[in-house]
N, C-alpha and C positions, 0 to 999 in steps of 0.2 A: 642669827644663823638661819632660822626658818624662812625669813623674808628673802634672804640672799638665795637660798636654794630654790625657793619658789620662782624668783625672777629668772634663775638659770633654766628652770623647766620651761617657763613661758618662752624664753629666748630660743631654747632648743626646738620647741614646737614650731615657732615661726621659721627657723632655719629649715626644718624638715619640710614644712609646707612650701617654702620657696623652692626647695630642691625638687619636690614633686611637681610643682608648676613648671619649672624649667624642663623637666623630663617630658611633661605633657606637650610643651611648646616644641621641643625637638622632635618628638614623635609625630606631631601634627605636620610639621614642615617636611619630615622625611616621607610621610604618607602622601602628602600633596605633591611632592616632587616626582612620584611615580604614578600619580593618578592619570588615567587615560582620557585626557580631555584637552581640547584646544584652549581652554580657559585656565590651564594649570598655573600660569604665572599670576593671573588675577587672584586665584585661590590662595596662593602663597602670600601675595601682598595683603589680602584680606586678613589672613591669620596673623601676620605681623602687626597690622594696624589694630586689630581687635585686642591683642595683648598689650600694645602700647597704650591704647585708650583706657583699658580696664586696669592698668597698673595702679591707679590711684584709688581703687575700691578698698574699703576697709576689710582687712582680713577677717574671715569668719562671718561676715554679714550675709544676709539672705541673698542679696544681689550677687555678691562675689561667689557664693556657693552655686547659684544658678548658672553663672558664666562658666564655672569649672565643670559642672555637669554637662553643659552644652559642648564644651571642648571634648570631653570624653565620648559624648554621643557622636560628634563629628569624626573623632578618631576611629570609632567603631565603623562608621560608614566608609571612611577612606580605606580601612583594612579589608573591606569586602572586595576591593579592586586590587589589592596587593598580592600579586601572584608570585610565589616563590618558585624556584627552579623545579622542585620535585612535588609541587602541590597540584598539578593538573596533568591531564592526559589528553591525547588526541589520536584519532584514527585516520589514516590516509588510504585511499584506494588507488591502485596503480593502473586503472583502465581495464584490466582483465577480470575485475571483480574480486581480486585478492586484496585483503586489507592488511595494513602494516600498523601495528599497535605501538605507539610511542608513549613514553612517560617522561 
């Protein structure tokens, strides 16, 4: 019984890590799809290729963990350029010196 429950725990950890990786993949693609660059399609292709190439890495290995960390760092960088509707403001002047504040 102890061995079976231990195997179930390991299996559950693998499933959870695969779920986390899938979520990271989706977030990276979503962030790249709104990235303000003429190279957007290349960035998306690179993300897909990186995940495809690194799918064979041993789960929990140092190299796999480094690639995951790189992915989260890339996501953080992409999010710097992800402007939500209510997250930025601008001011326009109408030629008479009056400014119109927009949010």
